[in-house]
LUMDOLUM-969090 format. One record per residue: x, y, z of N, C-alpha, C, O in turn. Coordinates in steps of 0.1 Angstrom, whole numbers, plus 5000, padded with zeros to 4 digits. Layout:
N
XYZXYZXYZXYZ ...
//
This chain:
430
184665765553184765875545183365945539182766045538 183165765537181265855529180865875539180065965536 180665845554179765915562180266055563179766145570 181366075555181966275558180866265548179766295554 180666235534180066265522178666275528178166385531 177966135531176566165533176466255547176066165554 176566335554176366415560176666575553175966675554 177666535546177866675537176366695530175566785533 176166565519174966585511173966625520173566745519 173266505532172466575539172166715544171066765546 173566795547173666955549173167025537172567125538 173666955525173367055517172067055506171867115496 171266925515169466885505169166965515168067015511 169567015530168267085538168467225533167467285529 170167305534170067425525168867435519167967515521 168967315504168967395491166867325496166367335484 166167285501165167325510164867415513163967485508 165567435525165167605527165067665516164167715509 166467665513166367745498165067795491164467895491 164967665485163567655478162367725481161467765473 162467705499161167715503160967885501159867915497 161868005503162168115506161768125490160668175487 162768075478162768115465160768105464160068195462 160368005466158668025462157768125466156868165459 158068175482157668235491157568425486156868525487 158768395480159068465473159068525459159468635456 158768495456158168475439156768455436156068485427 156668395451154368395454154368515456154168555444 154568615463154668755472155068805461153968815455 155668835455156668905444155568905426155568985417 154968775427154368785411152868735415152168745405 152268685423151168635424150168775418149568765407 150068845425148968955424149069025413148169075407 150669035406150569075389149068955382147968975377 149868815387149368725381147868715383147068665375 147468755394146168735389144968855385143768835382 145668995386145869045380145369035363144469065356 146968965363146568915344145768875339145368895328 145268795351143968645349143268715345142868715334 142968795354141268855354141168935343140268915335 141869015341141569085331141969015318141569095309 142368925314141968815302140668805305139968885299 140068725313138368725310137568815306136568795298 138068945315137769065309137469115296136469165291 138669085293139069075272138268995273137269055275 138068835272137068755267135668765264135068725255 135168845278133668865279133668985265132968995256 134769065268134169255256134269155241133369145232 135469085240134869025228133968905222133768895210 133268795234132168755228130868865225130068835217 131069035236130269105230129969135216128969145209 131369155215131469255195130769145184130669195173 130368995187130268935182128568925185127868835180 128169015195126068985197125969085196126869165198 124569095190123469145187123069295202122269305211 124369405199123869455212122269485214121769505225 121469495203120369615204119769525208119069575217 119369385207118469295212119069135218119069025212 119269155227120368985231119268915231118168955233 119568795228118368725235118668605244119468615253 118168505241118668425249119468345258119468305270 120168345245121168235250122268325252123168295260 122268455242123168535248123768595261124868605266 122068625266122068645278122568525290123368545299 122068405288122568355292124768325295125468275304 125068375282126368355280127368435289128468405295 126068565287127168655294126568645310127368685318 125368605316124968555329126568495338127068545348 126968345328127968275331128868345339129068295350 129768545331130668535339130668645355131468685363 128468635353128368715370129468615380130368645388 128868465375129868355389130968425390131468395401 132068565381133168575389133368755391134368835391 131768775393131368875399131769005389132069115394 131668985380131969095366130769165366129769105365 130769315368129869465370129869505355130769565350 128369455345128769455334127069585328125869565331 127469665322126669765316127369825300128469865295 126169805298126169805281124469955279123269935281 125370075275124770165267124970195252125970185245 123770255248123270295229124170445231124770475241 124170525220124870645215123570745226123770845232 122970705226122070805235122370745254122070805264 122770685253123170625264121870565272121770595284 121070505266119970355271120570305277121770325278 119870235282120770105293120570005280119970075271 120869865277120569785271120569745284120069815293 121369645286121869535297122669605310123569695310 122069545317122969565336122869475339121769415337 123969415345124069295361123069335368122069275371 123369475372122269525386121769535379121869545367 120269525392119069495390118569655391117569665384 118969755396118469905394119969995390121169985392 119470055385121170125376120670235374119870235364 120870415384120470515378121070615366122170595360 120270695363120970755353121970865359122570925350 122170885371123770935378124770825372125570875364 125070725373125370605375125970565358126970495356 125070625349125570595335126070725333126870705324 126170865337126571005336128470955341129570955335 128170935352129670895365130270815354130870855345 130070685356131070605346130970535336131470425333 130070645325130170665311130370825301131070885292 129370845308129570985298130771055301131471095293 130971065316132071175321133171085320134071105327 133370975311134570955303134470895295134970785296 133770935281133670855269134570875265134470805254 135870935265136570905254137870865260138970905256 137670765271137970675272137470535267138270455268 136270495261136070415253136470405245136370515240 137070315237137670255227137170165222136370105229 137570095204136970035202137769865209137069775215 138969845207140269765211139969745227140369645233 139269875235138469785250140069855258141169815259 139669945262140770015271140770005292140170075300 141669885295141969815307142170005315142370085306 141970065329142470135335143270065347142970005357 144470105342145870015351145570105371145470075383 145370215364145470295377144070275392143970285404 143370235382142270205391142270105397141670105408 142869975393143769845406144769855411145069785420 145569975406146570015412146270075429146770035440 145070215426144870315434143270195448143070175460 142470135432141270095436141169995442140469985453 141869875435142169765438140369765427139269785433 140569755413139169755408140069735390140969805386 139269615383140069645369138669685360137669615358 138969815355137769865348137769825333138469715333 137469835323137269785308135769895305134569905308 136469955299135970095283135770035271136570075263 134969975268135369955248133770045244132870095251 134070035228133570095220133169975209133969905204 131669985208131369875194130169875185128869865186 131069905174130469965167129569805158130069695155 128169875156126969715148126269835139125869935146 126069825124124869865119124870045120123770105118 125870105122125870225119125070275135124170355135 125570225145125370245158126170245166127170185162 126170305179127770295186127470235198126470305201 127670145209126970035223128270115229129370125223 128170175244129470145250129370065263128470085272 130669945266130769855274131269905285132369965284 130669915296131469905311131669775316130669705318 132769735317133069645325133869695337134469795336 133969615350133869635361134169485369133269405371 135669475376135769415384136569465398137469555396 136369405412136669445421137669305424137569195421 138869375430139769275429140269235447141169155447 139969275456139869285470139569175478139869175490 138869085473139068935483139668895479140068865468 140268875494141268795496141068645493141968595486 139568535500139768395494139368385478139168285472 139268535470139168525460140168525453140068465443 141368605457142568605452143368455451143768395442 143468425469144268255470143668235457144268265446 141968165457141568045446142368125432143168065426 141968235431142668235412144468245413145168285403 144968215423146768255423146368115426145768115415 146268025429146667915435147167795424147767685427 146767835413147667755399148667805395149467735388 149067965398150667995399151367955411152667955412 150567915422151667875434152167755433153367725434 150767655429151867525421152467565408153667525408 152267605403153767655389154867695399155767615402 154967805404156067815413156667715422157867695421 155867615434156567495434156767415433157367345440 156167395415156867285407157967355400158967285395 157967495398159767445394160867525403161967585402 159967485410161767535424162067405427163167355427 160467325430161167195431161867115419162867055423 161467095403162367145396163867145395164667055391 164067275400165367275404165767305413166567395414 165367225422166167185435166467065435167067005443 165867005422166166825420167066875405167066915394 167266855408168366935390169766955395170666925387 169967035411170767045419171367015425172467035429 170166915429170766825442170966695433171566595438 170466685420170766535410172666585410173666535413 172466715403173966745401174666705411175566615409 174366765427175666745435175666605441176666575447 174566515439174766375442175666305434176466215438 175466375421176366305409178166335415179066255412 178566455422179566495422180266375434181266315432 179266365448179266335454179466175453180566145458 178766095450178565955439180565985436181465945443 180666045428181966055417182966045435183865975437 182666105439183566165449183265975457184065885453 182665965463182265835472183065705466183765615471 182565725449183165605441184765605440185565505441 185165775439186865755440187665715454188865675456 186565745463186865695480187165585482188265555487 185765455475186165385472187265265468187765175474 187465315455188565295450189465285456190265195454 189665405466190765425474191165285485192065215487 189965315490189465225497190265075498191165035506 189665015488190264915477191164915476191664815481 192165015471193665035464193964955482194164835484 193665055490194365035503194264895515195064835522 192764865512193064785511194064595506194564495512 193864635495195164525487196464545492197264465497 196564625490198164725500198064655514198964575518 197064675522197664635535197164465535197064425546 196864395528196764255528198264175522198864085527 198364245512200164255504201264285517202164205519 200764425528201664325534201664295545202564225549 200764325552199964185557200564075563200964035574 200464005545200863855542202363845541202863745545 203163965534204763945533205463925549206263845552 204664055560204964045575204963965583205763945592 203763845576203263715586204263595576204263465578 204963655568205863535559206663585568206563535578 207763695569208963675572209263555589210063465591 208063625597208363485610207963405610208063345621 207363335600206963235598208063185597208563125607 208763205585209963225576211063205589211763105588 211263275597212263255608212363115616213263035617 210563105623210162995628210662905621211862895622 209862815612210262725605211762715601212262595600 212562845598214462785598214762755609215362645609 214562835621214662795639214562645636215462565634 212962615637212662465642213562345639213962255646 213662385622214362295612216262265619216862155620 216662405622217662395630217462315640218262225641 216162325649216662255658216362065663216561985672 215562075648215461895646216961895638217061775635 217761935636218861845628219761865636220561775638 219961985645221561975651220961915668221561865677 219561955668219361875686220261945695220362065693 220561915700221361955720222662005712223162085721 223562015699224362075697224562185695225662225691 223162315698222962425696222362535705221462475712 222362625707221962695717220462735716219962845713 219662595723218162565725217362675726216462705718 217862765738217062875750217163015735216263085732 218663025731218363165720217363125704216963215696 217062955703216362935695214862925699213862935692 215062915709213262895717213163045715212563085705 213963175728213763295724213363325712212263365711 214063305701213563425688212063345684211063415683 211963155682210563135679209863245688208963315682 210163255702208363355709208563525706207663615708 210163525700209763695695208863695683207863765680 209463585677208363635662207163635663206463735660 206563485668205063455678204263575680203363615673 204963605692205363765696204063885684202963935685 205363895673204963965664203563955655202764045652 203563755650202963745642201363795649200563885643 201063705666200063745674199463925672198263965669 200864045674200364115672199564195661198864305661 199764085646199264155639197464095632196564135625 197963975642196163955640195563965646194463925644 195764065663194864105670194464255665193464315668 195564285655195464415647194164395635193664485629 193964295634192964205620192164275629191864385627 191764165643190764145648190364265651189464315644 190864315658190364485658189564565656188764625664 189864555637189564575631188264555624187464635618 188164435627186764355621185564315633184464265631 186064355642185764375659185264435666184464395673 185664565665185664685668184364735670184064705682 183664795665182164895658181364785670181164845680 180864635669180664605674180864605693180164635702 182364515689182664595707182164745715181364765723 183164835706182964935715181064965717180564975728 180264965707178964905706178064885724177164945730 179164745728178764715743179564695751179764605759 180264835748181464825763180564895772179464945771 181564865785180764935797181765035798182765055791 181365095810181965245809182265245829181965165838 183065395828183365415840184265475847185365485842 184165535860185165595858186565535858186865445866 187265585850189265545849189865635849189565735841 190865635856192065705853193365695851194265625857 193365775840194065745829195765805834196765765828 195965895843197365855849197565745849198265685841 196865695861197365525866197565455850198765425847 197065435844197165365836198065395821198165335810 198465515825199865565816201165505825201965445819 201365515837202365445841202465355842203565315840 201365245847201365075838202065115827203165155831 202065115818202565125803203665155802204465115794 203765225809205165265808205965215813207065215807 205965145828206265065834206264895828206964795833 205264885816205664765812206564755803207164645802 206964895794207564895784208964995788209665075780 209064965800210464995806212064925804213164975801 211764825806212364715799213164745778214264735774 212164765772211864805762212764905755213464895745 212365005763213065125759214265155764215065235759 214565075776216465045781216664995769217465065763 216164875759216664805754217464855741218464835735 216364955741217064985725217765215732217665315724 218065225741218365315747217065475744217365585744 215965425741215165565746214865615757214265555766 215465725758214765845767212865885765212165925756 212865855777211565845779211565995795211965985806 210666125787210666195797209166175798208566125788 208366215811206966215813207466305822208466315828 205466385819204766485828203766455831202966535826 202866335839201866335845201466355860201966315870 199966475856199366475869198666385874197766345866 198766335887198266255893196566265892196066375890 195566105893194466055890193566165880192466215884 194066205870193166265859192166145852192266055844 191366165859190266055850188866125842188266225842 188966005836187366025826186565895826187065795831 185365925820184165805824184965745808185565785799 184465625812185165585797185165385801184465315809 186265325792185965195794187265165795187865185785 188165115806189865135811190565015795191765035790 189564895791190664815783191064895769192164905764 189664945763189765015757190865175755191565225746 190665205767191665345764193065315769193965395766 193365195776194465115773194765095759195665155755 194165025752193964985744194465115728194665075717 194465185730194465325724195765365730196765335724 195965445742197665515746198565365744199665385740 198265285745199265175733199765205724200965235723 198565185713198565165701199665315700200665295694 199665415704200365535707201365525702201965545691 201665475720202665465723204065315718205165325721 203465205711203965125702204265135689204965065681 203365285689203865365670205165455675206065475667 205265495685205765575689207565505690208765525686 206865395699208465335695209265295683210465305681 207865245674208365215666209165285654209865225645 208965435655209465515651210665575661211165685657 211165535668212165665671213265605676213065555687 214565605670215565545669216165555682215865625692 217265445680218165425694218565565699219265645692 218165605712219365715715218265825714218165925721 217665775704216765915706214865945716214165855719 214766055719213666095726212366055726211966045715 211466025734209766025739209866105754210566115764 208366185748208466295760206666235763206066225753 206066205772204766105774204366215786205066245795 202666275784202666355795200666335794199966315784 200366355807198566325809198866445818199666485826 197966495813197666645817195766715821194966685812 195466775828194166815832193866955826193667025836 193667025816192367155817191667205805191867155794 190467315808189967275809188467235806187667275797 188267125819187167025816187666905808187066805807 189066915801189566765796190466695799191466765804 190566585798192466505797192966555789192266565778 193966575789194766515772196166475775196966525783 196266375766197266255763197766235753197366195742 199466275760200466345747201666215744202266155753 201766185732202666095734204266135720204366125708 204966175728206066235718207066175712207566095719 207666185703208766105694209666185690209366285684 210766135691212166195679212366135670212866025670 211966185660212066135648211966215632212266325631 211466105618211266195607209866215608209166135613 209366355604208466405606207166345593207466295582 206066375597204766255585204466385575204166505578 204466325562204466385549202966465550201966405554 202866615545201666635547200766625540199766695543 200766535529200266505523199666335527198766255522 200666325539200066185545199566185558199266075562 199466325568198866325576197266325574196366275582 197066375564194666325573194166175569193166115573 195566115560195166015562195965885568195765775564 196965945578197165805588196065775599196565695608 194665805602193465795605193065665604192765585613 192965665586192365545579192365435583193365395590 191165335581191965165580192265195566191865265557 193665035569194265045559194865115549194865105537 195665235561196365315550197465295555197465305567 198765265549200365225551200565325547200065365536 201665425559202965525557203665445561203565335565 205265585555206465545557206765655567206165755568 207965605576209465725577210565695576211065585575 211065785575212665715573213165775592212565835600 214165715591214765745604215865825601216265835590 216265895610217466045610218365965615219466025615 218465815621219965815624220665765610220265765598 221765725616222865675602221965575592221665465597 221365605577221465485571220165385574219765285567 219365455588218665345589217665335574217665415564 216865215576216265125563214665275572214465355581 214065215561212965305558211665215570211665085571 210865275577210065185582208465215579207865315582 208065125576206265135572205765075581206364995588 204065135584203765075592202265005583201465045575 202564915587201564805587199664795590198764745583 199664885607198864815614197664885610197664945599 196864875617195564945619195565045637194565075644 197065065638196665065654196265275655195765345664 196865295645195465495643194265475639193565545644 193865415633192765395629191665345644190465395646 192365225654191765215664191865295673190965295682 192665375673193165515685191565605678190565635686 191565615670190265765662188665635668187565695669 188765545670187265445669186965495685186165575690 187965415691188165435702187565585707186465605713 188665675703188465805711186865865708186065925715 186665815694185165955693184365855700183665925707 183965695703183265655709182865655723181965595729 184465815730184165825745184065955743184766025749 183066035732183566135727185166265729185366385733 185766175725186966285725187266325710186466285702 188666405705189166415697190266345700190566315712 191166305685192266305689193366295676192966235666 194866375677195166395666196966395662197666295663 197366495657198566405654199666575650199566575638 200466675653200866735646202466745647202966725658 203466765633205066795636205166885642204266975641 206266885651207166925657208267015650207967085640 209267025654210767085648211666935645212266905635 211366835661212466745656211566605664211866525673 210266615657209466515659208066505656207766565646 207466455659205366445658205466345673205966255680 204066475673203266445687202066435686201466535682 201366305689200166275689199666315700200366315710 197966365700196866375713195266295716194266235711 195566325722194166235727193766355737194466395747 191766435731191666475744190166425744189466435734 189766355763188766355767187666415778187966485788 186666405776186066455788186566425803187266325806 186266495809187166465826185666445834184766525833 185766315843185566265849184266335858184466385869 182866325852181766345856181066295867180666195861 180366265880179966205886178566195885178066115892 177666275874176666285870176266205860175266135858 177366225855176966195842178266055841179366075844 177665955836178865865839178665785825179565735819 177565785821176865695813177765745796177565855791 178365665790178565745772177665685763178165585758 176665715760175665715748176565735734175965745723 
//
């Protein structure tokens, strides 16, 4: 359960990382140029504001040095008086034609607050401010221009914006991931609580089930001690052996659970004939089937082979048969099949009996999960599964790169396993 949520959480993390990257690119692409223009416009306005506080008719050395600092940003500056005489120019040579073109021809655009021509940078990639400064009854015209075409300068000017975009997106991603992380932790915590509850229930059930054969064995041993040769010793010994077999099965399941992962990781694989394996198991349980009057129908295609470990595959199929046997009443039917289709070997074990509740179906493969089914025969008691059989089936199947499942049919339950067909060139399971 936890592994499932970890995978889901990892998937969400990847998706949000990709989405964040796309958002950063989109935000940068759409907003970087306006940000850059706004930034350069602010510098131009600051320059114009400083000029308003200077004696434009007679700029001293300090004032000219302050103006020259702006030239590092490659701002072009022109200051003329009301007679259009050049008082300051950032260029060494400025012709009267230049003044007529950029000042006199647009004199109406020179306003005290400073006018930035928006059309210029949209059409010609230029920032142009035209401002009029009034000092001591004199009028001065300030012309500031900045080209914004340089790619290097653009990138340098927007690096801060890019950093902000990245930080905002990362912050959003962190908040979202934290939200989902809390949700997943809550789910995992809930799953852990459920697992603990199932473990407690399992231990209680196992303890109860172990007490029963122990009590039977204890009472029968006492009878043998008390009565000696006066009782049917063969009957009591047979009964004791039967109870010991029950205990051995339950202890074996516990060992399966505790050692299964390590064992499966180190298992050796090879060509395994599942058809032959199923025939062997059916023959082994024939006496039990006959004793319980269970009719077994079989459809086994010869030589259905997979790449796997025979011992563990036998354990998986055996668990299916034992599960079916446990939930098949006397006189009812079981159906077993091994077939090959679409490069898959399919194993099916069907038993007539009570169906599995829908809310139980998704949990029957979990460890420590117990479930119950009532037999359809006359007033038979509820049967409770206290083992790890289906959990072991799932683990073994997954290790063999296969799938397993169960489904309710009209008169009973069908359990199935699908495994890849054996291929000579690909014998090793990794």
